[in-house]
N, C-alpha and C positions, 0 to 999 in steps of 0.2 A: 491105259491112260497118258499120252505124253507129258511128262512135269513142263508145264507153263511157268514156272517163278521165272521172275525177269533174271536176267544176266548180269550180276552184279560186277563193273568194271575195278579191278583195283587200283587204288592211289600212287600218285607220282611214288609218295614217300615211302608206300608199302614196296614198289618196284624196286626203288633204290637200295631198302634195308635187305630185302633177300638177293639182289644181285652182291652186294657189298658184302653178306655171308657165304655167298657161293665162293666170290673170289677168292675172300680170306681163307675157307677149305681149302682152295685148290692152291693156292700158297703154301700151305701149311702141308698139305698133301706132299708136294713137290721136293722141300724142304725134308720133310721127314723120308722119303724114298732116297734122296740124293746122302742123307748122314748114316740109313742102312748101310746103303752099297759102300761108304768109307768106313764103317764099322768093320764091315765083310771083309775088307783088306786088310784091317789092321790084325783081326784074329785068325784070319788064313783059311778060314771055314764057313761054311752056311749054319744058321742056325742049327743046332742039336745034330750035328753031322761030327762025324768022329772021323777026322785023318791024323795022318803022323805029321803031315805038314803045320799044320795047327801053330801059332805063336801066339793065340793068347784067350781069353774066355770074356762071355761078354757078364757083367754084372749089374744088369738091369736098367733102367732108364728112371729118367727125373725131367719135370716138367720145365721148359724155358717160354718166356714171352718174350715176342720180339714184336717192335712197331713199325708197320710197314706203310707204304703209300695206300691199301687198302685198310688200314686200322691195325689193331692188336690182335695178333695171330700166338697161338699157343703151340708148341712144336712139344712133342718127344721126343729126347734126345737119349740114346743109345751110349753106353760106356763099359767100359772092360776093365780087367781087373787092373792091369799094371799099367794102360800107356790112357787110361782116360777116355774124353772123350774125344771124338772126330767132331771139331768146334773151326775147322778154315771154313767152312763152306759160310757161317753164320759169325764168326768171330768169335775168340776166347771169352771177351767180357762186354761185347756190342750188345744194347739194348735196343739197337735202331737199325734200319740198314742205310747204306750209305748213301740213299735216293734221298732220304729225310735228312740227314745232315745237309747235304747240297742245299734241298729244299729250305731248309732254315737260316741259311747263309745267305742264298740269295734274298730269302724276304728281308732279312737284317741288312743287307746293302740298300735292298728298294726303300728302305725307311719306316718298318714296321720295328716297333719297337720290342725291346725284351717283355715289357708289360703286357702288351695286347699279340705277343706269340702264342701264347696260349689259347686264346679264341682262337687264331687263324689256324691253329692245326687241330683244334677240335671238330671246326667247320669242315676243315677238308678230311681229317679222317678220324674224325669221332673220339680222340685221345688227344688230352693237351700235352704239350712240352713245357716244362716249367722254366722259369728264369734261369736258375742255374746251368739248367743244359743248355741253354741258348748261350750263355755266356762261355760255356766250355767248349762248344760247337765253334763258334767264330772266332776264339783263341788260334784255331788254325789260320787265320788272317795274318797272323802275326807271322809266319813264312812268308806270305806274300810280300808284306812292309821288307822284312829283310832282304827278301831278294832284290827289290827293287833299290834299297840302301845301297845292298853291296856288289850287284851285278856288274861286270868289265863292260864299259865303253870300248868296242872295237873298231865300230863306225865313224866317217867324219861327218859331223854337225855344221855345216857354214851358218846356219840359220839358230838362234838360242833365243826361247821367249821365257821370260820371267815376271809375274805377278802374284799379288797376294791375296787371302781373305781374310775374316776373321769371324772365331767361333767360340762358344763359351764352354769353358772346361773347368772340371775342381782343382786346384791346385793348393796343396799347402792347407786344405780343410777350408777353402774360400773359392767360391766360383769366379774366374776371370777369364776376360776378354782375351783369348791367344790369336797368335797370327799363323795361319797355314802357308806355308810358300811353298810354290807349284813352279817345275820347270819343265820345257818339252823343247823338242828341237826336230830339225828337219834335215834327214840323213842327205847323203848322196845321190840316195837314188829318189830323193823328192819325197819321202814319206815323213809323216810326223809318228815321234817318241815320246812317249811320257819317260821325262828322266829321273826327276824327284819330286817327290814330298815330303815336307819335313814341319815340325810343327816349333815355335819358339815362343818367348815372353810377347816379343812386341816386332813388329817390323822394322829392323833396326840395319847399322852397318856391320852390327857382328854378327846378326842371324844370316844375314845374305851372305858374310864373307865364308860362315860354317856351310853352306848348301854349295856355293860356289868351289871352295877347298876341297870338297867332298865329291863334285865331279870331275874337277881335273885329276884327283889322285887316281878317280877309278878310269880315266884316260880319254876324257875328254878334249879333242882334237879337232883342226881343223876350221872353226870359228871366223868366220867374216862381219857378224852383226848378230848383235843383240838387242833383241826387242824390249822395250818395258817403259813404265810409268815416268815419271822425274821425281819418284822419292829421292830423297837426300841420300840417305846411307846405303841404299841399292845402288845409286851410282858414284859413289867413292869405293863400295867393294868392287864394280866392275872395273873402275880406270885402273885401280890399285892390282888385282889380280889379272887380269885382260885389257893392259894397256895398248896392246896394238889394234883390239877390235875394236869396231866402228861403232857406236851406240844410235839405235835410232829410239827418240822419244816418241811416245804413241800419240798417233796425230788425234783420236778419239779423246785419250785424257788431257791433252792440250785444248781442245775444243770447249770440254767441259770447265776447263779451267776458267776459259777467257768467257764464256756464258756466264759462269758466279757472279764476274765482277759486271754484267751486265743487268740494265734493268729488264723485268719480264716481261713488259711491251714492247722492247726490242729484240728480244732473243732471237725470234723468229728470221727475222730480218738479216742478224748479225750471225746467227748459224747458217745462212743460206750464202753468206760474203765467206766465209771459212772455210765451207766446203769449195768453193770454186777456189781458193786457194792451193788448197791439200789436192785437187785433183786437176791441177795446171797439167798441162804435156809436157814442162821442164822446169828446171829450177828457175831460169831466169821467167819464166811467165807467171809462177808462182810467187817471185819477187817481185814483180810488176802489179800482179793482184793484192799483194801486200799493202803497197804503195798508193794505189788507187783507195783502199777499204783506208788507209790512215788519212788523207786529204778528204776522205768523204765523211761515211757514217762513224768511221772509227775518232774523228776529230772529236766527237762529243764524248767519246767514252775513253778518257787518258789512261785509267786504271786497265782494262781490256788488251789496249793498244800497248802498254807496256808490256803485258804478258804477254802477248802474242810475238813481239818483239824476240821478247826475250827465250821463247821458247821455238823461234821458226828455223834456227841452223839445225838443229839437233833433232828437228819433226821432220825434217828435208833431208835425210841421207838417205834415203829408200831412193832419191835419184840417179844415186851411183851406183842402184844393181839393175836387172833386166826389168824392161816395162813390163813383159808379161807379170813379175813379182810383185810389183808396186801395189795392190789393191791390199796382199796378204801379209808384207810385210813394213807397211806403214802405220801396222795399229797391230796391238796385241786382243783382236777381238776373238779369235779362237780361245785363247785360253780365258776371257771372260765368260764365255760361254760353259766353260769347263767350271768353271767356280761358281757358276749359277746354278750350276745342276748337283753340286757339293752342298749347296746352301739348303737346295730343296731337299736334298735326300736327307739331310741330318736333320732336318727340321723338328720332325717327329721326336728326334730324342730330346732337346730339349740343350741341357746342361750333361756334359760327359761326366763318368765317376774321375775319369783321371786322364790326361796327354795321352796315355799309351791307347787306351779304348778309341781318343777320337782317330788318332793316326791309324788306328788299325782300319777301321770303317772308311777313313777319309781315301784312304789307301786303296780301300777294294772299290768303292765308288769308282774313283779316277780310272784304274786300271779297267772297268768296266765299259764307262764312258769312253774311253780312248782304245777300246779293243778293234775297233773299226779300221782306224786309222792306218794300219798296216796294210789292210786290201785296197786302199785308195792313194793314189797320187796326189800329192797337193801341188807341188812347184814342179816344174821342167829345169833340174838342175842343169842340164845340158847347155841353156843359155847362161849360165852364173860366169864362165870364161868369156862373155860376147860383150862387148860396151857398145851402150847405145850411143852414139854421138851428139843427139837431139835433146837428150835427159839434161846436159849442163846448163 
């Protein structure tokens, strides 16, 4: 009589556990085969084989644990009497595969804190990675920080964008709000490139001077325009170190400054008028729109109008450059978006234990975020030598 017992379907967790066990076994077997092949080459003979060409003798085995993407694997490692073990495959002191270190670094850059990394690795691999391990792995980010800080700049950069954001970091046993200064440029091929990331005690003339001096020492050349906000220290540093370079005040920052001196009930109307001014087809048209605003709505807002007049000349330098470039050189919105991404990623960290750790993570975030810039043409730089007569 046929067995009529119902067929019980295995649950998904059971299947997953069995598959992981199978994969771990396969990984361990492959590694052991590779180690056996390497130790055979070291000895110069097979196990129990007597040959005159033998160079060494086997000296037993020992167990080694290795964390892989499939979890913890135990490997039987052979060794010889004089040469030791063939550890080129798994590394002499490695307790994790390189993929694990890359995953930990990527998760850290994405905003996973060292405290949460254990739970993440346990969920993915069934084995936790401690905070100290995460810290050691992410120390490799220091190499990327140093490369960005010291790499020689060989290309010419007609456009340079500067901006700052602020984070919390521990400094002299107290948590301070420190400045993160970021610079990127557009090269002769029309592609954007991250040039510098530094951390200072504050956004000041001294901190911007240090950043700009570093760029110039590394070979920055060909500058035609610096785009930034109207921070007094930044402007002084640019004027002192780059006296021949035009400065474009970010129109978005200027509009925010004007709106800050405007009543809430009128900000919508004023914002519309400001957009007309900075999106005019020429500097003459922009000047005309400014005067119309001054005799109309601006007459009711003397403080806002004064702020606009004071910043108008610096905010309209973009008219001296090719018309297709205007939307992207009249503000540093691209850098604002990068700063917003930095703030989003570091939010999970809270206050950094020190400025070095903050610089490592922020630089890694900035490099990852800007990696796509090299694949896209941001501006047609062939137009830069052409003058638009209608822009004046």
